[in-house]
C-alpha positions as CSV (number, residue, x, y, z in Angstrom):
1,X,-13.9,-18.1,-4.0
2,X,-15.1,-16.2,-1.0
3,X,-15.0,-12.8,-2.8
4,X,-16.3,-14.0,-6.3
5,X,-17.4,-10.8,-8.2
6,X,-16.8,-8.6,-5.1
7,X,-15.3,-5.1,-5.8
8,X,-12.0,-4.5,-3.7
9,X,-9.9,-1.4,-3.9
10,X,-6.4,-1.7,-2.4
11,X,-4.2,1.4,-2.1
12,X,-0.4,1.2,-2.3
13,X,-0.9,-1.7,-4.6
14,X,2.1,-1.4,-7.2
15,X,4.4,-3.7,-5.1
16,X,5.1,-5.3,-1.7
17,X,2.3,-6.0,0.6
18,X,-0.4,-4.2,-1.4
19,X,0.6,-6.2,-4.5
20,X,0.3,-9.5,-2.3
21,X,-3.0,-8.6,-0.9
22,X,-4.3,-7.7,-4.4
23,X,-3.2,-11.2,-5.7
24,X,-5.0,-13.1,-2.9
25,X,-8.3,-11.3,-3.4
26,X,-8.2,-11.9,-7.1
27,X,-7.4,-15.6,-6.6
28,X,-10.6,-15.7,-4.5
29,X,-12.5,-14.3,-7.3
30,X,-12.7,-10.5,-6.7
31,X,-12.6,-7.7,-9.1
32,X,-9.7,-5.8,-7.9
33,X,-9.0,-2.1,-8.3
34,X,-5.2,-1.4,-7.6
35,X,-4.2,2.2,-6.7
36,X,-0.9,3.7,-6.4
37,X,1.0,6.8,-7.0
38,X,3.2,4.9,-9.3
39,X,0.9,4.8,-12.3
40,X,3.0,2.8,-14.7
41,X,4.0,0.2,-11.9
42,X,0.3,-0.4,-10.7
43,X,-0.9,-0.8,-14.1
44,X,1.8,-3.5,-14.8
45,X,1.0,-5.1,-11.6
46,X,-2.8,-5.1,-12.2
47,X,-2.2,-6.7,-15.7
48,X,0.0,-9.6,-14.3
49,X,-2.7,-10.3,-11.5
50,X,-5.4,-10.5,-14.2
51,X,-3.3,-12.8,-16.4
52,X,-2.4,-15.0,-13.5
53,X,-5.7,-15.3,-11.6
54,X,-8.0,-14.9,-14.8
55,X,-10.1,-12.2,-13.1
56,X,-10.7,-8.6,-13.9
57,X,-8.2,-5.9,-12.4
58,X,-7.7,-2.2,-13.0
59,X,-4.5,-0.2,-12.1
60,X,-5.0,3.4,-11.6
61,X,-2.8,6.3,-10.4
62,X,-4.0,7.4,-6.8
63,X,-2.1,9.7,-4.7
64,X,-4.0,9.3,-1.2
65,X,-3.3,12.6,0.0
66,X,-4.8,14.2,-2.9
67,X,-8.7,14.6,-2.1
68,X,-9.6,15.4,-5.8
69,X,-7.6,12.5,-7.2
70,X,-9.0,10.0,-4.8
71,X,-12.4,11.4,-5.3
72,X,-12.1,10.7,-8.9
73,X,-11.1,7.1,-8.4
74,X,-14.0,6.4,-6.2
75,X,-16.3,8.0,-8.9
76,X,-14.8,5.9,-11.6
77,X,-15.6,2.7,-9.3
78,X,-19.1,3.8,-8.8
79,X,-19.6,4.5,-12.6
80,X,-17.8,1.4,-13.7
81,X,-19.2,-1.2,-11.0
82,X,-21.9,0.5,-9.1
83,X,-20.4,-0.3,-5.7
84,X,-17.4,-0.9,-3.5
85,X,-17.4,-4.1,-1.2
86,X,-13.9,-3.7,0.2
87,X,-11.3,-1.0,0.9
88,X,-7.9,-2.0,1.9
89,X,-6.1,1.2,2.9
90,X,-2.5,0.0,2.5
91,X,-0.5,2.8,1.1
92,X,2.0,4.3,3.6
93,X,5.6,5.5,3.9
94,X,8.3,5.4,6.9
95,X,10.9,8.1,7.4
96,X,13.1,7.3,10.3
97,X,15.0,10.1,12.5
98,X,15.5,10.8,16.1
99,X,13.0,13.4,17.1
100,X,15.7,16.1,17.7
101,X,16.9,15.6,14.2
102,X,13.5,15.2,12.5
103,X,12.9,17.7,9.8
104,X,9.4,19.0,10.2
105,X,8.5,18.8,6.7
106,X,9.3,15.0,6.6
107,X,7.4,14.4,9.9
108,X,4.4,16.1,8.3
109,X,4.8,14.1,5.0
110,X,4.6,10.7,7.1
111,X,1.5,11.9,8.8
112,X,0.0,13.3,5.4
113,X,0.3,9.8,3.7
114,X,-0.3,7.4,6.5
115,X,-3.0,9.2,8.5
116,X,-4.7,11.8,6.2
117,X,-4.3,9.7,3.2
118,X,-6.1,6.9,5.2
119,X,-8.8,9.4,6.2
120,X,-9.4,10.7,2.6
121,X,-9.7,7.1,1.3
122,X,-11.9,6.0,4.2
123,X,-14.2,9.1,3.7
124,X,-15.0,8.3,0.2
125,X,-15.6,4.6,0.9
126,X,-17.9,5.3,3.6
127,X,-19.7,7.6,1.6
128,X,-20.5,4.7,-0.8
129,X,-20.9,2.1,1.6
130,X,-23.3,4.1,3.8
131,X,-25.5,4.5,0.7
132,X,-25.3,0.7,-0.2
133,X,-25.7,-0.2,3.5
134,X,-22.8,-2.8,3.3
135,X,-19.0,-2.9,3.0
136,X,-15.8,-3.4,4.8
137,X,-12.8,-1.0,5.3
138,X,-9.5,-2.3,6.4
139,X,-6.6,-0.2,7.3
140,X,-3.1,-1.8,7.2
141,X,-1.6,-0.5,10.4
142,X,1.5,-1.8,12.3
143,X,2.6,-3.1,15.7
144,X,4.0,0.7,16.0
145,X,0.4,1.4,16.1
146,X,0.2,-0.1,19.6
147,X,3.7,0.7,21.1
148,X,6.3,3.4,20.5
149,X,9.2,2.8,18.2
150,X,12.6,4.2,18.6
151,X,13.5,6.8,16.0
152,X,10.1,6.2,14.5
153,X,8.1,8.9,16.1
154,X,6.4,10.1,12.8
155,X,5.4,6.6,11.8
156,X,4.2,5.4,15.2
157,X,2.2,8.7,15.5
158,X,0.6,8.1,12.2
159,X,-0.3,4.6,13.2
160,X,-1.7,5.3,16.7
161,X,-3.8,7.9,15.0
162,X,-5.0,5.3,12.4
163,X,-6.3,3.0,15.2
164,X,-8.3,5.9,16.7
165,X,-9.5,6.8,13.2
166,X,-10.5,3.1,12.7
167,X,-12.4,2.8,15.9
168,X,-14.2,6.1,15.5
169,X,-15.2,5.3,11.9
170,X,-16.5,1.8,13.1
171,X,-18.8,3.5,15.5
172,X,-20.2,5.8,12.8
173,X,-20.6,3.0,10.2
174,X,-22.0,0.3,12.3
175,X,-25.7,1.4,11.9
176,X,-25.2,1.0,8.1
177,X,-23.9,-2.6,8.3
178,X,-20.3,-1.4,7.5
179,X,-17.3,-2.9,9.4
180,X,-14.2,-1.0,9.9
181,X,-11.1,-2.7,11.3
182,X,-7.1,-2.5,11.2
183,X,-4.5,-5.2,10.9
184,X,-1.1,-4.5,12.7
185,X,1.6,-6.6,10.9
186,X,5.0,-7.3,12.6
187,X,8.4,-7.1,10.9
188,X,8.2,-8.3,7.3
189,X,12.0,-8.6,7.0
190,X,11.8,-9.9,3.5
191,X,9.3,-7.7,2.1
192,X,9.9,-4.6,-0.2
193,X,10.0,-1.8,2.3
194,X,12.5,-3.6,4.6
195,X,14.7,-4.5,1.8
196,X,14.5,-1.2,0.1
197,X,14.6,1.2,3.0
198,X,14.1,0.2,6.5
199,X,17.2,-1.9,7.0
200,X,19.3,1.1,5.9
201,X,17.4,3.5,7.9
202,X,17.2,1.6,11.1
203,X,21.0,1.0,10.8
204,X,21.6,4.7,10.4
205,X,19.4,5.7,13.5
206,X,20.4,2.9,15.7
207,X,24.1,2.8,15.0
208,X,24.1,-1.0,14.0
209,X,25.0,-2.9,10.9
210,X,22.3,-4.2,8.6
211,X,22.8,-7.8,10.0
212,X,22.5,-6.5,13.6
213,X,19.3,-4.8,12.8
214,X,17.9,-8.2,11.2
215,X,19.0,-10.0,14.3
216,X,17.4,-7.5,16.8
217,X,14.2,-7.5,15.2
218,X,13.9,-11.3,14.7
219,X,15.1,-11.9,18.5
220,X,12.1,-9.9,19.5
221,X,9.7,-12.2,18.0
222,X,8.7,-15.3,20.4
223,X,7.6,-17.4,17.1
224,X,11.2,-16.8,16.0
225,X,10.7,-15.8,12.4
226,X,9.9,-12.8,10.2
227,X,6.2,-11.8,9.3
228,X,5.3,-12.7,5.8
229,X,3.0,-11.1,3.2
230,X,0.7,-14.4,3.6
231,X,0.6,-14.0,7.3
232,X,-0.8,-10.5,6.9
233,X,-3.1,-11.3,3.8
234,X,-4.6,-14.3,5.7
235,X,-6.0,-11.9,8.3
236,X,-7.1,-9.2,5.9
237,X,-9.1,-11.7,3.8
238,X,-10.7,-13.2,7.2
239,X,-11.7,-9.7,8.1
240,X,-13.1,-8.7,4.7
241,X,-15.2,-11.9,4.7
242,X,-18.6,-12.9,6.1
243,X,-16.7,-15.1,8.7
244,X,-15.9,-11.8,10.5
245,X,-19.2,-10.5,10.4
246,X,-19.3,-9.8,14.2
247,X,-16.0,-8.0,14.2
248,X,-15.5,-4.2,13.9
249,X,-13.4,-1.5,15.5
250,X,-10.6,-4.1,16.0
251,X,-6.8,-3.8,15.6
252,X,-5.6,-7.2,15.0
253,X,-1.9,-8.1,15.7
254,X,-0.2,-10.2,13.2
255,X,3.4,-10.1,15.0
256,X,4.4,-13.6,16.1
257,X,3.6,-12.5,19.6
258,X,5.8,-9.5,19.5
259,X,2.9,-7.3,20.4
260,X,0.0,-8.8,22.5
261,X,-2.2,-5.9,23.1
């Protein structure tokens, strides 16, 4: 119960990794606010977590690219709970094209959700945490934030930028006792994003079958297996805890050895 009665906000939490992270915080006693653009889905997820974990949750519509909407969620959190202890900025999208074929509006959309959306959420979290002089901000980044990704220029650019933002905000918030870190997962091949989108997109951009895509990405991992939600959540909860009190400005790989920088 490391997070008993702590107030945690997770974005992109209706399904997938965001849902899994929310479950883990709830199991350790946190009050979890789940935000997602899918209002119906996130409310259902929040209700299910509350029932299974016996803790308070709240599901709210949250378009991370809309500053007004994000600001309203943070105002609600302050009004309802008086503080925010942890922000997990998980909301993100991936659209894959070769750059020569990339529609500019789709490239901008990836940057807007993954980088600008992170900035907006981090801005409001930092305002609250600066005032209370405590808190933790964690961005869910990617191994593509450390190394270029074929056919994935928008996503990689957004994630490289996210690490720069994480490090810069860590410097700004250190005097207030607020820590800012990023987690860089590897390929979560059994996860929602891969199953619903990435296998098909990568097969298209790389001229491979879906099974060839799976084998290609598994073969790149020294530990020989796919990343899991629990692999990522283990590191997120560690970084959010007092056990990581001397860690800020870091981008921690969870890639099975695929990325080592």
